[in-house]
C-alpha positions in Angstrom: 0.0 0.0 0.0 1.5 3.4 -0.9 2.6 5.5 2.1 -0.1 8.2 1.5 -2.8 5.6 1.6 -1.7 4.2 4.9 -0.9 6.3 7.9 2.7 6.0 9.0 2.8 6.5 12.8 4.9 9.1 14.4 6.9 8.8 17.7 7.8 12.1 19.2 10.7 11.7 21.7 9.9 14.9 23.7 6.4 16.2 24.3 5.1 18.1 27.4 1.7 16.6 28.2 1.8 16.8 32.0 2.5 20.6 32.2 -1.2 21.3 31.4 -2.6 19.3 34.3 -3.2 20.8 37.8 -0.3 21.0 40.1 0.2 17.7 42.0 0.0 17.8 45.8 3.4 17.7 47.5 4.3 14.9 49.9 5.8 17.5 52.3 4.8 20.9 53.6 6.1 23.9 51.6 6.3 27.5 52.6 3.4 29.8 51.5 5.8 31.8 49.3 6.8 28.6 47.5 3.2 27.6 47.0 2.5 31.1 45.6 5.4 30.8 43.2 4.3 27.4 42.0 0.9 28.8 41.1 2.4 31.8 39.5 4.6 29.6 37.3 1.5 27.6 36.2 -0.3 30.7 35.1 2.8 32.0 33.3 3.0 28.7 31.5 -0.5 29.0 30.2 0.0 32.6 29.1 3.5 32.3 27.5 3.7 28.7 26.3 0.3 27.5 25.1 -1.2 28.5 21.8 -4.0 31.1 22.4 -4.1 29.8 26.0 -4.8 26.3 24.8 -2.2 23.5 25.1 -0.5 22.6 21.9 -0.5 18.9 23.1 -3.7 16.9 23.5 -4.5 13.2 23.3 -7.2 14.0 20.8 -4.8 16.0 18.6 -2.3 13.2 18.8 -4.9 10.7 17.6 -5.7 13.0 14.7 -2.1 12.9 13.5 -1.4 9.3 14.6 1.2 10.3 17.1 2.6 8.4 20.1 5.1 10.2 22.3 7.4 10.4 25.2 5.5 12.3 27.9 7.9 14.6 29.8 7.6 14.6 33.6 8.7 18.1 34.6 7.9 20.8 37.1 9.2 24.3 36.2 8.6 25.6 39.7 10.6 22.7 41.2 13.6 23.5 39.0 13.5 27.2 40.0 12.6 27.0 43.7 13.6 23.5 44.7 11.8 20.2 45.2 11.0 18.4 48.4 11.2 14.7 48.1 11.8 14.9 44.3 11.4 11.2 43.4 8.0 11.1 45.2 7.0 14.3 43.4 7.8 13.0 40.0 6.0 9.7 40.7 2.9 11.7 41.8 3.0 13.4 38.4 3.5 10.1 36.6 0.4 8.7 38.3 -1.6 11.8 37.3 -0.6 11.3 33.7 -1.6 7.7 33.8 -5.1 8.6 35.1 -5.6 11.0 32.2 -4.3 8.5 29.6 -6.4 5.6 31.0 -9.5 7.7 30.6 -9.0 7.7 26.8 -10.1 4.7 24.8 -7.4 3.3 22.5 -4.5 4.7 24.5 -2.0 2.8 26.6 1.1 3.3 28.6 4.2 1.5 27.3 6.4 0.5 30.2 9.1 -1.4 28.3 10.4 -1.5 24.7 8.5 -4.7 23.9 5.2 -2.9 24.8 6.2 0.1 22.8 7.1 -2.0 19.7 3.8 -3.9 19.9 1.9 -0.6 20.1 3.8 1.0 17.2 3.5 -2.2 15.0 -0.3 -2.1 15.6 -0.4 1.6 15.1 -2.0 2.0 18.5 -1.5 5.3 20.3 0.7 5.1 23.4 2.8 7.2 25.7 6.2 6.5 27.3 7.3 8.2 30.5 10.4 10.3 30.6 11.9 12.9 33.0 13.4 16.3 32.2 15.9 17.4 34.9 18.1 15.1 37.0 16.9 17.1 40.0 13.6 15.2 39.8 15.5 11.9 40.4 17.0 13.2 43.6 19.4 10.4 44.3 20.7 7.1 42.8 18.5 5.2 45.3 15.4 6.4 43.5 16.4 5.0 40.1 15.2 1.4 40.6 11.6 2.6 41.4 11.6 4.9 38.4 12.7 2.1 36.2 10.0 -0.2 37.6 7.4 2.5 36.9 8.5 2.3 33.2 10.5 5.6 32.9 12.4 5.3 29.6 14.9 8.1 29.8 16.0 11.0 31.9 17.4 14.3 30.7 20.0 14.8 33.4 20.7 18.5 32.7 18.2 21.3 32.1 18.1 25.1 32.2 20.0 25.6 35.5 22.7 23.7 37.4 21.0 21.6 40.1 23.8 19.5 41.4 23.7 16.8 38.7 25.3 18.0 35.5 26.7 21.2 34.0 24.3 22.6 31.4 24.5 25.0 28.5 22.3 28.0 27.8 18.7 27.0 26.9 17.2 30.4 27.4 16.6 32.0 24.0 16.7 35.7 25.1 20.2 35.3 26.7 23.3 34.8 24.7 25.7 32.1 25.9 28.3 34.5 27.3 25.8 36.3 29.4 24.3 33.0 30.6 27.7 31.8 31.8 28.2 35.0 33.8 24.7 34.9 35.3 24.8 31.2 36.2 28.3 30.0 36.8 28.7 26.3 37.5 31.2 24.5 39.8 31.8 21.7 37.3 32.2 21.4 33.5 30.7 17.9 33.3 28.8 15.5 35.6 29.1 16.0 39.3 30.0 13.0 41.5 26.3 12.6 42.4 25.3 13.0 38.7 27.8 10.2 37.8 26.3 7.9 40.4 22.8 8.7 39.1 23.9 8.1 35.5 25.5 4.8 36.4 22.4 3.7 38.3 20.3 4.6 35.2 22.4 2.5 32.9 22.4 -0.4 35.3 18.6 -0.4 35.6 17.8 0.3 32.0 16.9 4.0 31.9 18.5 5.8 28.9 20.6 8.9 29.5 19.3 11.9 27.5 22.2 14.3 27.0 20.1 17.3 25.8 21.1 20.5 27.6 24.5 19.1 28.7 27.9 20.5 28.1 30.0 18.6 25.6 32.2 17.3 28.5 29.1 16.0 30.3 27.9 14.3 27.0 31.2 12.5 26.6 31.2 11.4 30.2 27.7 10.1 29.8 28.7 8.2 26.7 31.6 6.6 28.5 29.2 5.4 31.3 26.7 4.0 28.8 29.3 2.2 26.8 30.3 0.1 29.9 27.0 -1.7 29.5 26.7 -1.4 25.8 23.8 1.1 26.1 23.0 4.1 23.9 22.7 7.8 24.9 20.1 10.0 23.2 19.6 13.7 22.5 15.8 13.8 22.6 15.2 17.4 21.4 17.9 19.4 19.8 19.3 20.8 16.5 22.7 20.8 14.8 24.9 23.9 15.1 26.0 23.6 11.5 22.5 24.6 10.2 21.7 27.2 12.8 24.7 28.9 14.6 28.0 27.6 16.0 27.3 30.0 18.9 24.3 28.0 20.1 26.0 25.7 22.6 22.7 24.0 23.2 22.8 22.6 19.7 25.1 19.7 18.8 28.4 19.9 17.0 29.1 17.3 14.3 31.6 15.6 16.6 29.0 15.2 19.4 26.4 13.8 17.0 29.0 11.2 15.9 29.6 10.4 19.6 25.8 9.7 20.1 25.7 7.7 16.9 28.7 5.5 18.1 26.8 4.5 21.2 23.8 3.4 19.0 21.8 6.4 20.1 19.5 8.7 18.3 19.1 12.5 17.8 15.6 14.0 18.0 15.2 17.2 16.0 13.4 19.9 17.9 10.6 22.1 16.3 11.7 25.3 18.1 12.2 28.2 15.7 15.0 29.8 17.7 17.4 26.9 17.8 16.6 25.9 14.2 16.9 29.4 12.6 20.2 30.6 11.2 20.7 34.2 12.5 22.9 34.8 9.4 19.8 34.4 7.3 17.4 36.9 9.0 14.9 36.7 6.1 14.6 32.9 5.9 11.2 31.3 6.4 10.8 29.8 9.9 8.6 26.9 8.9 9.1 23.2 8.2 11.9 24.1 5.8 14.3 24.8 8.7 13.3 21.7 10.5 13.9 19.6 7.4 17.3 21.2 6.9 18.3 20.2 10.4 17.0 16.6 9.9 19.0 16.3 6.7 22.2 17.5 8.4 21.8 15.1 11.3 21.1 12.3 8.8 24.2 13.3 6.8 26.5 13.3 9.8 25.1 10.6 12.0 23.5 8.4 9.4 20.0 7.3 8.4 19.6 5.2 11.5 20.2 7.9 14.1 17.9 10.8 13.3 14.4 11.1 14.9 11.8 13.7 16.0 11.6 15.4 19.4 9.4 18.5 18.9 9.3 19.7 22.5 5.7 21.1 22.1 4.5 22.9 25.2 8.1 23.0 26.4 8.2 26.8 26.5 9.0 27.0 22.8 7.7 28.9 19.7 7.4 26.1 17.2 8.1 26.4 13.5 5.2 27.7 11.4 2.8 25.0 10.6 3.4 22.9 13.7 1.6 25.0 16.2 0.0 21.9 17.8 0.5 18.2 17.9 -2.5 17.6 15.6 -0.5 19.2 12.8 2.4 16.7 12.9 0.9 15.0 9.9 2.3 17.9 7.9 5.8 16.9 9.0 5.1 13.3 8.0 4.0 14.4 4.5 7.1 16.7 4.1 9.4 13.8 5.0 7.6 11.5 2.5 8.1 14.2 -0.1 11.8 14.5 0.7 12.8 10.8 1.2 11.8 7.3 0.4 9.0 5.8 2.4 11.5 3.5 4.2 13.7 6.4 5.3 10.8 8.6 6.3 9.5 5.8 8.5 12.8 5.4 10.2 12.9 9.2 11.0 9.3 9.2 12.1 9.5 6.3 14.6 11.7 3.3 13.8 15.0 5.0 14.8 13.6 6.1 18.1 12.3 2.6 18.8 15.5 1.0 17.9 17.5 3.2 20.3 15.1 2.7 23.1 15.1 -1.1 22.6 18.9 -1.1 23.0 18.9 0.9 26.3 15.5 0.9 28.0 14.6 -1.6 30.8 17.2 -3.8 32.4 14.8 -6.7 32.2 14.1 -5.9 28.6 13.3 -9.5 27.5 10.2 -8.6 25.4 11.4 -7.7 21.9 15.1 -7.4 22.9 16.4 -9.6 20.1 14.2 -7.8 17.6 16.0 -4.5 18.0 18.2 -4.9 15.0 15.2 -5.7 12.9 13.2 -2.6 13.6 
């Protein structure tokens, strides 16, 4: 059957579904000022991030576009003002997401790569849990419980240094030099605690996501993953070569090869700012710049190591035409126009699945031997 007559599924490696839900109750008392700040952050998210005050991500929209996705467990307020009992907090948000998903007919939670593969093969909608910010893990002791709950990957670094990994500037309105002055970091790579968390993740089958990390932290993470033959991934990013060499958040060609060499995958973000080339001020900021990034990642890392990680509702301004998850069918059609059906399908979901099957779940018996045949 021609590709346009059958719906090729999409797997988005980084999508912020939980951020639209009510704040979860904390397992510990928090000062009134912190509670106020958490509420203020939630209002700011709706005003600054959503499209016309409506979330860009919805389960109904994902159904329309035949999209499954990694659902990002993340609390902006916890990153800014601190988190009490972080692992319990993130588990509470995980349960909140599952309640919402189980209310929808035809959706499921994939807790291991075998379940994810079965869902994708059947073109059934599903979500996978992931965490953004190592501060939400708290300590290496929390890793086994997160793995048992089905968490597939953790982005150890994020916008600010929180004792786990050095990070690069992820704030669009700050240049990298000013960010470094405002937010100095005591390490250039992983901290001692961050190293222990990364080692525990690899041991228990949670993939290390190196997005937001410094290059030193990325290479340290790759070394930890290689000990167990596991991949690292960059779930939502862009190449420097097609945007700006000054964007340290984006990946150098060398770093993309490092991810490739672990068997990992690079998810291309849909964020205008990190995709746009400032040397081309008049260029269209639509799917064209996302496709340019995809092609460069494919050229440097290979056909098996490029994927999609839009970061919708992650405080981004998406490229024109992808203002909500329901419009990801436009990206699918653009990839089918640009590449063969087989290659488009790899980019849309098969590469992400292959990488996750190599690294996710220490007890990953279901489907493990099929990884090479994805």
